[in-house]
C-alpha positions as CSV (number, residue, x, y, z in Angstrom):
1,M,15.5,40.5,-45.6
2,P,18.4,38.7,-44.3
3,T,19.2,39.3,-40.8
4,L,22.7,40.9,-40.4
5,T,25.2,40.2,-37.5
6,P,26.9,43.8,-36.9
7,E,30.1,41.9,-37.8
8,Q,28.4,41.2,-41.1
9,W,27.0,44.7,-41.5
10,Q,30.4,46.4,-41.4
11,R,31.7,43.8,-43.9
12,V,28.7,44.3,-46.3
13,S,27.8,47.9,-46.0
14,S,30.9,49.6,-48.0
15,Y,30.0,47.0,-50.9
16,L,26.3,48.3,-50.8
17,D,27.3,51.5,-50.8
18,Q,29.3,50.6,-54.1
19,A,26.3,48.9,-55.3
20,F,24.1,51.6,-55.1
21,D,26.6,54.0,-56.6
22,L,26.3,51.8,-59.7
23,P,23.6,52.1,-62.1
24,H,21.3,49.4,-62.5
25,S,22.5,48.4,-65.9
26,E,26.0,47.8,-64.4
27,R,25.4,45.8,-61.2
28,S,24.9,42.6,-62.6
29,A,28.4,42.4,-63.9
30,W,29.8,43.8,-60.6
31,L,28.3,41.2,-58.9
32,V,29.4,38.5,-61.0
33,S,32.9,39.8,-60.7
34,L,32.5,39.9,-56.8
35,R,31.0,36.3,-56.9
36,Q,34.3,35.0,-58.3
37,E,36.3,36.8,-55.3
38,D,33.6,36.0,-52.5
39,A,30.4,34.0,-53.1
40,D,28.8,34.6,-49.9
41,L,29.5,38.1,-50.0
42,A,27.8,38.6,-53.3
43,S,25.1,36.7,-52.7
44,L,24.1,38.4,-49.3
45,L,24.6,41.6,-51.1
46,E,22.1,40.5,-54.2
47,A,19.7,39.6,-51.5
48,L,19.9,43.0,-50.0
49,L,19.8,44.5,-53.4
50,E,16.5,42.5,-54.1
51,E,14.6,43.7,-50.8
52,Q,15.6,47.4,-51.7
53,Q,14.1,46.8,-55.2
54,R,10.7,45.3,-53.7
55,A,10.8,47.7,-51.1
56,D,11.0,50.8,-53.7
57,A,8.3,48.8,-55.9
58,E,5.6,49.1,-52.8
59,G,6.8,52.8,-52.6
60,F,8.6,52.3,-49.3
61,L,9.5,55.7,-47.7
62,Q,7.7,57.8,-50.4
63,I,6.1,60.8,-49.7
64,S,2.5,61.0,-50.9
65,C,0.9,64.3,-51.4
66,L,-2.6,64.8,-50.1
67,S,-4.5,67.6,-51.8
């Protein structure tokens, strides 16, 4: 996971919220559009979203039921 400074986090957090609100099918197009405005920001968001997908795939923060 990329290490973010407080300033980077403040800059990226609202965009990350937007990305999470979008359906997965729309995120790629949104990132392409953002990349045209700010390539560094789009790359950082892409890295964070990929990390989140890996964590989800590994079951991070998922509760398992013990029977």
